[in-house]
C-alpha positions as CSV (number, residue, x, y, z in Angstrom):
1,M,19.0,3.6,-16.8
2,T,18.7,7.3,-17.4
3,F,19.1,10.2,-14.9
4,Y,17.4,13.4,-16.1
5,K,19.9,16.3,-16.2
6,N,17.7,18.9,-17.7
7,E,17.4,21.7,-15.2
8,D,18.1,19.4,-12.2
9,Q,17.9,21.1,-8.9
10,W,19.1,20.0,-5.4
11,V,16.1,20.3,-3.0
12,E,15.5,19.3,0.6
13,I,13.3,16.3,1.0
14,K,11.6,14.9,4.1
15,P,10.5,11.5,5.4
16,F,7.1,10.7,3.9
17,I,4.7,11.2,6.8
18,H,2.0,8.9,5.5
19,Q,4.2,5.8,5.2
20,V,2.5,3.1,7.3
21,G,4.6,0.0,6.5
22,G,7.6,-1.5,4.8
23,H,11.2,-1.7,5.8
24,T,12.7,0.8,3.3
25,C,12.4,4.5,3.7
26,L,10.2,6.8,1.7
27,F,10.9,10.5,1.1
28,E,8.6,13.2,0.0
29,I,10.1,15.2,-2.8
30,T,7.1,17.3,-3.7
31,Q,3.4,16.9,-2.8
32,E,2.9,14.8,-5.9
33,T,6.2,12.8,-5.8
34,I,7.9,10.4,-3.4
35,C,11.0,8.3,-3.7
36,K,12.3,5.0,-2.4
37,P,15.7,3.2,-2.5
38,Y,16.6,1.7,-5.9
39,Q,16.3,-2.0,-6.4
40,E,17.2,-3.5,-9.7
41,K,14.3,-5.9,-9.9
42,E,11.8,-3.2,-9.0
43,F,13.3,-1.0,-11.6
44,Q,13.0,-3.7,-14.2
45,F,9.4,-4.3,-13.2
46,Y,8.5,-0.7,-14.0
47,Q,10.3,-1.0,-17.3
48,N,8.3,-4.0,-18.3
49,L,5.0,-3.1,-16.8
50,P,2.0,-4.5,-18.8
51,E,-0.5,-1.9,-19.8
52,D,-3.4,-3.4,-17.9
53,M,-1.5,-3.3,-14.6
54,K,-0.7,0.4,-14.8
55,E,-4.0,1.3,-13.1
56,F,-2.9,-0.9,-10.1
57,T,0.6,0.4,-9.6
58,P,2.1,3.7,-8.6
59,H,3.1,6.0,-11.5
60,Y,6.8,5.5,-12.2
61,K,8.6,8.9,-12.6
62,G,12.2,8.0,-13.1
63,L,15.4,7.8,-11.0
64,V,16.9,10.4,-8.7
65,C,20.0,10.9,-6.6
66,V,19.7,11.4,-2.8
67,K,22.4,12.5,-0.4
68,C,22.5,13.4,3.2
69,S,24.2,16.3,5.0
70,H,25.3,16.1,8.7
71,D,25.3,19.3,10.7
72,N,26.1,18.8,14.4
73,D,23.3,16.4,15.6
74,S,20.9,17.0,12.7
75,T,20.7,15.2,9.3
76,T,19.2,16.8,6.2
77,F,18.4,15.0,3.0
78,Y,18.6,16.4,-0.5
79,A,17.5,15.0,-3.9
80,E,18.8,16.2,-7.3
81,V,15.3,16.6,-8.8
82,P,14.6,16.8,-12.5
83,G,13.2,20.1,-13.6
84,Y,10.1,18.5,-15.1
85,I,9.1,17.2,-11.6
86,L,9.5,20.6,-10.0
87,R,7.6,22.4,-12.8
88,K,4.6,20.2,-12.3
89,T,4.1,21.2,-8.7
90,D,4.1,24.2,-6.5
91,Y,7.3,23.1,-4.7
92,Q,7.7,24.4,-1.2
93,S,10.9,24.1,0.7
94,D,9.0,24.6,4.0
95,F,7.4,21.3,5.0
96,G,5.7,22.8,8.0
97,T,3.0,24.8,6.3
98,S,0.3,22.1,6.1
99,D,-2.6,22.6,8.5
100,E,-4.1,19.2,8.1
101,V,-4.3,16.8,11.0
102,K,-1.1,15.0,11.8
103,S,-1.7,14.0,15.4
104,G,-1.3,10.2,15.8
105,L,1.1,9.9,12.8
106,D,4.4,8.6,14.3
107,N,6.1,8.6,10.9
108,W,7.2,5.1,10.3
109,S,9.6,6.3,7.6
110,V,11.9,7.9,10.2
111,S,12.7,4.5,11.7
112,C,13.2,3.1,8.2
113,I,15.7,5.8,7.4
114,D,17.7,4.8,10.6
115,R,17.6,1.2,9.5
116,Q,18.9,2.1,6.0
117,I,21.8,3.9,7.5
118,Q,22.6,1.5,10.4
119,R,22.0,-1.8,8.7
120,Y,22.7,-1.1,5.0
121,G,25.3,1.6,5.3
122,F,23.4,4.2,3.2
123,W,25.4,7.4,2.8
124,S,28.2,6.0,5.0
125,N,30.8,7.5,2.6
126,D,28.9,10.7,2.1
127,G,28.1,9.5,-1.4
128,E,24.8,9.7,-3.3
129,Q,22.3,6.9,-3.4
130,K,20.0,6.0,-6.3
131,F,16.2,6.2,-5.6
132,I,13.1,5.4,-7.6
133,M,10.6,8.3,-8.0
134,L,6.9,7.4,-7.8
135,G,3.7,9.3,-7.7
136,N,2.3,10.1,-4.3
137,L,-1.0,8.2,-4.3
138,V,-2.6,10.3,-1.5
139,S,-1.4,13.7,-2.6
140,S,-4.9,15.1,-3.1
141,F,-6.4,13.7,0.1
142,R,-7.1,15.8,3.2
143,M,-7.2,12.9,5.7
144,P,-5.5,9.9,4.0
145,C,-6.5,6.6,5.4
146,I,-4.0,3.9,4.3
147,L,-3.7,0.2,4.8
148,D,-0.6,-1.8,3.8
149,I,-1.3,-5.6,3.3
150,K,1.3,-8.2,2.6
151,M,-0.1,-10.6,0.0
152,G,0.3,-14.3,-0.5
153,T,1.1,-17.5,1.5
154,R,4.7,-17.4,0.3
155,Q,6.8,-14.2,0.7
156,H,10.4,-15.2,0.1
157,G,11.9,-14.5,-3.3
158,E,14.0,-16.7,-5.5
159,D,17.0,-14.6,-4.4
160,S,16.4,-15.0,-0.7
161,S,19.1,-16.6,1.5
162,E,18.3,-19.8,3.3
163,E,18.2,-17.9,6.6
164,K,15.8,-15.3,5.2
165,K,13.7,-18.0,3.6
166,K,13.3,-19.8,6.9
167,L,12.5,-16.5,8.7
168,L,9.8,-15.6,6.2
169,E,8.3,-19.1,6.2
170,E,8.0,-19.0,10.0
171,R,6.5,-15.5,9.9
172,C,3.9,-16.7,7.4
173,A,3.1,-19.9,9.2
174,H,2.4,-18.1,12.5
175,S,0.2,-15.3,11.1
176,T,-2.8,-14.7,8.9
177,S,-0.6,-15.1,5.9
178,A,-0.9,-18.9,6.2
179,T,-4.7,-19.0,6.9
180,L,-5.9,-16.1,4.7
181,G,-3.0,-15.2,2.4
182,I,-3.1,-11.6,3.8
183,R,-1.3,-9.9,6.7
184,I,-1.6,-6.3,7.9
185,C,1.8,-4.5,7.7
186,G,0.6,-1.0,8.7
187,M,-2.5,1.1,8.9
188,Q,-3.6,4.6,9.6
189,V,-7.3,5.7,9.7
190,F,-8.6,9.2,10.6
191,Q,-10.9,9.3,13.6
192,A,-13.4,12.1,13.3
193,E,-14.5,12.0,16.9
194,T,-11.0,12.9,18.3
195,N,-9.7,14.6,15.2
196,T,-6.6,12.4,15.1
197,Y,-5.3,9.3,13.5
198,L,-5.4,5.7,14.7
199,K,-2.3,3.9,13.6
200,F,-1.0,0.3,13.7
201,N,2.4,-1.1,12.6
202,K,3.5,-4.4,11.3
203,Y,4.1,-5.9,14.7
204,H,0.4,-5.4,15.6
205,G,-0.5,-7.0,12.3
206,R,1.6,-10.1,12.9
207,A,-0.1,-10.7,16.2
208,L,-3.7,-10.7,14.8
209,D,-5.6,-13.9,14.3
210,D,-8.3,-14.3,11.6
211,D,-11.0,-12.6,13.7
212,G,-8.7,-9.9,14.7
213,L,-7.8,-9.1,11.1
214,R,-11.4,-8.9,10.2
215,Q,-12.0,-6.5,13.0
216,A,-9.1,-4.4,11.9
217,L,-10.4,-4.2,8.3
218,R,-13.8,-3.0,9.7
219,Q,-11.9,-0.5,11.7
220,F,-10.1,0.8,8.6
221,F,-13.4,1.8,7.1
222,S,-14.7,3.4,10.3
223,N,-13.9,6.9,11.4
224,S,-15.2,6.2,15.0
225,L,-18.6,7.8,14.1
226,T,-19.7,5.8,11.1
227,L,-18.8,3.0,8.8
228,N,-17.9,4.4,5.4
229,I,-20.1,2.0,3.2
230,R,-19.5,4.1,0.1
231,E,-15.7,3.8,0.2
232,L,-16.0,0.1,1.3
233,S,-18.2,-0.8,-1.6
234,R,-16.0,1.1,-4.0
235,M,-12.9,-0.7,-2.7
236,V,-14.6,-4.1,-3.2
237,S,-15.2,-3.2,-6.9
238,K,-11.6,-2.1,-7.3
239,L,-10.3,-5.4,-5.8
240,R,-12.5,-7.5,-8.0
241,R,-11.0,-5.7,-11.0
242,L,-7.5,-6.3,-9.7
243,H,-8.3,-10.0,-9.2
244,H,-9.3,-10.2,-12.8
245,V,-6.1,-8.5,-14.0
246,L,-3.8,-10.7,-11.8
247,S,-5.5,-13.9,-12.8
248,T,-5.1,-13.2,-16.5
249,Q,-1.5,-11.7,-16.5
250,H,1.3,-14.0,-17.7
251,T,4.3,-11.8,-17.3
252,F,5.4,-11.8,-13.7
253,Y,5.7,-13.9,-10.5
254,F,5.1,-11.6,-7.5
255,F,7.2,-12.4,-4.4
256,S,6.8,-10.4,-1.2
257,S,4.5,-7.7,-2.9
258,S,1.9,-5.8,-1.0
259,L,-1.4,-4.1,-1.6
260,L,-1.9,-0.5,-0.6
261,L,-5.6,0.3,0.1
262,F,-6.4,4.0,0.6
263,Y,-9.2,6.6,0.7
264,D,-9.8,10.1,1.9
265,G,-11.2,10.0,5.4
266,Y,-12.4,13.6,5.2
267,M,-16.2,13.8,5.3
268,D,-18.3,17.0,5.2
269,A,-21.7,17.5,6.8
270,C,-23.6,16.3,3.8
271,Q,-21.6,13.1,3.7
272,Y,-22.3,12.4,7.3
273,S,-26.0,12.9,6.7
274,D,-25.9,10.5,3.7
275,Q,-24.4,7.8,5.9
276,S,-26.5,8.3,9.0
277,E,-28.1,4.9,8.6
278,A,-24.7,3.3,8.5
279,K,-23.7,5.0,11.7
280,G,-26.7,3.6,13.5
281,S,-26.1,0.1,12.3
282,E,-22.4,0.4,13.2
283,Q,-23.2,1.3,16.8
284,T,-25.4,-1.8,17.2
285,R,-23.2,-4.2,15.3
286,G,-21.1,-6.6,17.4
287,Q,-17.4,-7.4,16.8
288,S,-18.1,-11.1,16.3
289,G,-16.9,-12.8,13.1
290,E,-20.4,-13.3,11.8
291,G,-20.6,-13.3,8.1
292,F,-17.0,-14.1,7.6
293,H,-16.4,-16.8,5.0
294,G,-12.7,-16.2,4.1
295,S,-10.9,-18.8,6.1
296,G,-11.4,-21.8,4.0
297,P,-8.4,-23.0,2.0
298,S,-10.2,-23.0,-1.4
299,H,-8.4,-21.9,-4.6
300,N,-11.7,-21.9,-6.6
301,L,-13.0,-18.5,-7.6
302,P,-15.9,-17.7,-5.2
303,E,-19.3,-17.0,-6.6
304,S,-19.0,-13.4,-5.4
305,L,-16.0,-12.9,-7.7
306,I,-17.5,-14.4,-10.9
307,V,-18.1,-11.8,-13.6
308,E,-19.7,-12.7,-16.9
309,N,-17.5,-10.5,-19.0
310,E,-14.9,-7.8,-18.7
311,D,-17.3,-5.1,-19.9
312,K,-19.5,-5.8,-17.0
313,L,-16.5,-5.8,-14.7
314,N,-15.4,-2.4,-15.9
315,Q,-18.9,-1.1,-15.5
316,T,-19.0,-2.4,-11.9
317,C,-15.8,-0.5,-11.1
318,C,-17.1,2.7,-12.6
319,D,-20.6,2.7,-11.0
320,D,-19.5,5.0,-8.2
321,D,-17.3,7.7,-9.3
322,I,-17.8,10.0,-6.3
323,G,-15.7,8.0,-3.9
324,T,-11.9,8.1,-3.4
325,A,-11.2,4.5,-2.4
326,D,-8.4,2.9,-4.5
327,V,-5.8,0.1,-4.4
328,R,-2.3,-0.3,-5.8
329,M,0.2,-3.1,-5.7
330,I,3.6,-2.0,-4.3
331,D,7.0,-3.4,-3.5
332,F,8.5,-5.3,-6.4
333,G,12.0,-5.8,-5.3
334,H,11.6,-9.6,-5.6
335,T,9.3,-9.7,-8.6
336,V,10.6,-11.8,-11.5
337,L,9.7,-12.3,-15.1
338,K,8.0,-15.7,-15.7
339,S,10.2,-16.2,-18.7
340,D,13.3,-16.1,-16.4
341,V,12.0,-19.0,-14.3
342,K,12.3,-22.5,-15.6
343,E,9.7,-24.2,-13.4
344,H,6.2,-23.1,-12.3
345,Q,6.3,-21.4,-8.9
346,G,3.4,-23.1,-7.2
347,G,2.0,-21.1,-4.4
348,T,3.1,-17.8,-5.8
349,E,0.3,-16.3,-7.9
350,E,-2.1,-18.9,-6.4
351,G,-1.3,-17.6,-2.9
352,I,-1.8,-14.0,-3.9
353,L,-5.1,-14.7,-5.6
354,F,-6.1,-16.8,-2.5
355,G,-5.4,-13.8,-0.3
356,L,-7.2,-11.4,-2.6
357,E,-10.3,-13.6,-2.7
358,N,-10.3,-13.7,1.1
359,L,-9.9,-9.9,1.3
360,I,-12.8,-9.3,-1.1
361,E,-15.0,-11.7,0.8
362,I,-14.2,-10.2,4.2
363,L,-14.9,-6.7,3.0
364,Q,-18.1,-7.7,1.2
365,S,-19.3,-9.4,4.4
366,I,-18.6,-6.2,6.4
367,A,-20.5,-4.2,3.9
368,D,-23.5,-6.6,4.0
369,S,-23.6,-7.1,7.7
């Protein structure tokens, strides 16, 4: 557990404006680097990360100390950042220089920071807190569209208290987690017509039924003028590849992990022209659940997911290199090594694969409709 001391520098950090879900705070250190509170199991996950999962997880950058300073009614946060992190970016202490659209972004991270302080006593003794540094997945995007999805039919970890276990079981049972193995925990999507963002939080996601979730997924790939078929199709390919990786990995049990789907919502005039047909079909398409086949409780791999060999799978994922859509697994605070668990945790990876299969089928049906 090493802190980098070479040319460390205390710099001001700000709440990450593009955080859409989760209960722990995210800070932006530089344009390319964010950080989140340290959790031992998450740290161990990144230390034991299998090679084939690296393309589906954020880039781990090390540990960092974070402190807060109180000045009258204002609170400022600082991180002791390793020199190599600062050297790799054009660090700016002024966070107000960006001219990109921020209207509609209510910054979920601010409420998470308050929770860390009030509920967990962060910085209560003016001490430093350990944080994990990760790559900012949307650092190069002009209009980041982000969807946070809680995966699986079971979301409590082995270390959850009985009270927490009961709460999470009830939350799953009364949401799309039980029926589909997926639940929206947060979403932001750029709306070209109004030049602002549409944003939903986890409370909206919990209230959705199966049809409502499907409509929200369609909305995620729509900028209010057109359905982005290119990014939607690219996302399906990425998710198929992830399904293959998860179904063949034998290292971890994933409890309470999420998927982060993201793409750049910025489209220039040429891109609008290329998708003009999609725009017309989107305007005439109803919001019924037609074409949705993801609600059945089958654990068998659907035909749409069957791939003859991995070479073909990799080729499928690389057919469209011009899009930006991508996916990452996040939140590994309850992830455990399978070697540390005596008995098979039924419903763990099966529930995640079940949810992933439904997500793929829903998105494919949207692309085909």
